[in-house]
LOLUMVEX-876816 format. One record per residue: residue in one letter; x, y, z of N, C-alpha, C in turn. Coordinates in steps of 0.05 Angstrom, whole numbers, plus 5000, padded with zeros to 4 digits. Layout:
<recs>
AXYZXYZXYZ...
</recs>
This chain:
<recs>
M742722471234742322711219745022871218R745822951195748423091192748023381201S750123501211750023771222749023981202E749623951176748724151157745724141153Q744423921162741523901160740024011184V741524091205740324201229740124501227T737724601232737224891230738725031253P739325281250740525441272738725431297E736125441294734325431316734625171332R734824951317735124691330737824671344W739924791332742524791345742324941372A741125171372740925331396739325181418L737125051410735524891429737224651440A738624521422740324291431742424381451L743824601445745924701463744724771490A742424901490741124981515740324731531Y739324531517738524281530741024141543F743224121528745523981539746724141562K746624401562747624561585745824501609A743224511605741324471627741624181638R741923991620742123711629744623661646A746923791638749423751652749123841681V747724061686747324161713745124011727A742923951713740623811725741423531736E743223401722744023131731745423151758L746623381764747923421790745923501812H743523581804741523681823738823551817P738523291820736023151814733623271829G731423291814729023401826728823701826R730923841818730824131817730724221788W729324441784729124561757731624721751V732624691727735024831718734424961691L735625201688735325341662737925331647G737825241622740125251604739425441581A741425601573741025791551743525791534D743225831508745425861490744626031466T746426211459745926401437747926361415L746926371390748626371367747526581347V749226631328748426831307748426681280H746426731264746226611238746226831217C748226831200748427051180749426931154D748026991133748826921106749426621104G747626461117747926171115750026051134R751326211151753326111169752426151198I753125951214752625981243755226091255L754926311269757126441282757026401312G759026261322759226231351761026441362K762726361381764726541393767226531375P768326771370770726781352773226661366R774926541349777426411359779426621366D779526841350781527041354780527301341E782127511342781327771332780727761302D782327611286781727591258779027461252D778427251268775827121265773627311273A774027471294772027671303771627871281R773727971268773528161247771828051224E772527801216771027671194768027661201M767327591225764527571234763127841232L764528051242763328311242762928421214I764828371196764628461168762328311155L762128051159759827901148757228011157Q756928081183754428191193753928471184A755928611176755528881165754528871136E755028641123754228601095751428491092A750428361113747728231111746528231140P743928251142742628231168743127961180A743327951207743827691221741427631239D741027381245739027301264740527201289V739927321311741027231337738927041349I739726801354737926591363738826491390T737026501409737626401436735726171443G736825941449735325721458735125721488L732725661499732325631527731225351533C732125241555731124981563730924981593L728424941603727924891632727624601635L729224481653729324191655729424101684C727823901691727823781717728623491713H731023421721732023141718731122981742A729222811737728122641758727222381745E725822221760724821971750723222011724N721522211724720022281700720922551691Q723122551676724422801667722322981654Q722423241662720623431651722323661638R721323761616722723991605720824161588V721524411587720124601570722324751555A722024781529724124911513722925081491A724425291484723525471462726025631454Y725725771432727925951423726726221416G728426421419727826691410729626771387S728626931369730227011346729827311342T732027451339732027741335733727811310R732627971292734228051269735828301276V738428301268740228521275741628611249W741628881246743029011224745429161236M747729101226750229221236751029461218R752429641230753629861215756129761201A756829891179759229811164761430001167D761730121191763730331196766330191204K768330181186770830041191772330151215D772430421218773930541240772730461267V770130461269768830381294769230091299R769029931278769529641281772329581291E774329711279777129661287777629761316E776429981323776630071351775429871370Y773129761363771829561380773629311381L774729221359776428981359778829021378R780029261377782329311395781529301424S779029351431778129341459778229061470G778028851453778028581462775328491473D773328661472770628601483769228381467W770128321443768928111426769427831436A771427801453772227531462770027401478G769427151471767426991485764527061479K764127211457761327301451760527191423A758227071422757126961397756927191377G757927151353757727361332759827581336A761427551357763727741362762928011374Y760528021386759828281399757728231421G757728411440755628421460754128681457I751528661451750028901445749929091469Q750028971493749929141517752329321520T754529251506756929431507757329591482V756429481459756929631434754629821427G752229761437749929941432749730011402D749330261397749030341369751630411355R753930371368756530411354756730211331L756029961336756229761315753529671304V751529691321748829591313747129821303D746129801279744430001267741629981279R740529741278737829701289737329411294I735229351310734429081314731429061310E730528821304727728761301727128511319G726028561342725528351361726528421389S727128221405727728261433730628341437F731028561451733728651459735028451478T733428351498734528161517735327891504N734027831482734827591467737727631456V738227861445740927921434743027911457M742227991481744027981504744527691512G742727501505743227221511741227101530L739227251540737227141557734627291552P733027181533730527321526728527301549L728327511564726627511589723627471583E722727581560719927551553719327251548L721127121534720726841528721026671553L722926731570723226591595720726611612S719526851613717026881628714826701618R714626681591712526501579713126211586L715626131585716325851591715625791620L716225971638715625931666712525911670A711126081656708226071658707125801647D708425691627707625431616707925211636L709625241655709925041676707625031695D705825221693703325221708703625171738G705425331750705725321779707525101789R708724941772710424721782713024831795I713725091788716025221801714825451817S714525411843713225611859715025851864G713926091863715326331870717026451849V717926301829719826401809718526571788V716126501780714826641758714426941764A713527001788713027281794715527451793R717727341803720327491803721227531774T721027331757721927351730720127551714E717527531718715727721705716328001713S716928051738717728321747720228421733A722228241730724628311717724128381688A722328221675721728271647720328541643R718628621662717328881659719329111662R721429071678723429281681725329301658T725529091641727329091619726429271597P728129461589727429641567727229491541G725429571524725029451498726429601476G726929471454728029601431731029621432A732229721410735129741407736129951426G738529901436739830101453738830101481G736529971487735229941513736230091534
</recs>
């Protein structure tokens, strides 16, 4: 299958799987979590920007059209009978089109290493107008989704589900959290 035929959701799931598999192979019999986030806007998949100009282009594109932040999660146990549970979360994000704020943010360098050229936990409502969906998904680890995946394992991972569910309850919802 050619890459242009793969949906952004499938890309996120594949990246999460490959991350989980790389670690799980080093720790047979243990459960490993892999996660990867990408941004899909106006038909383009936006990963991490190469440089400041690339980051600027990504932010301008997202100011012109809403973007979907997609995080793939994969829980994997590499053993004789490999087990895995995977899902993705998607959150719609509307960016502000304020050039001055955007340029100030770009000068900060905080865009480096972030899918779509921003981290919502640091830009808050300076760049982001609103979101529809999970705030923690935009941060890169959708806690609500992770809780559901752990619950799907039906007790095969002892003790972890309760701690994750507690963390999810403490996580603020909505934009600006």
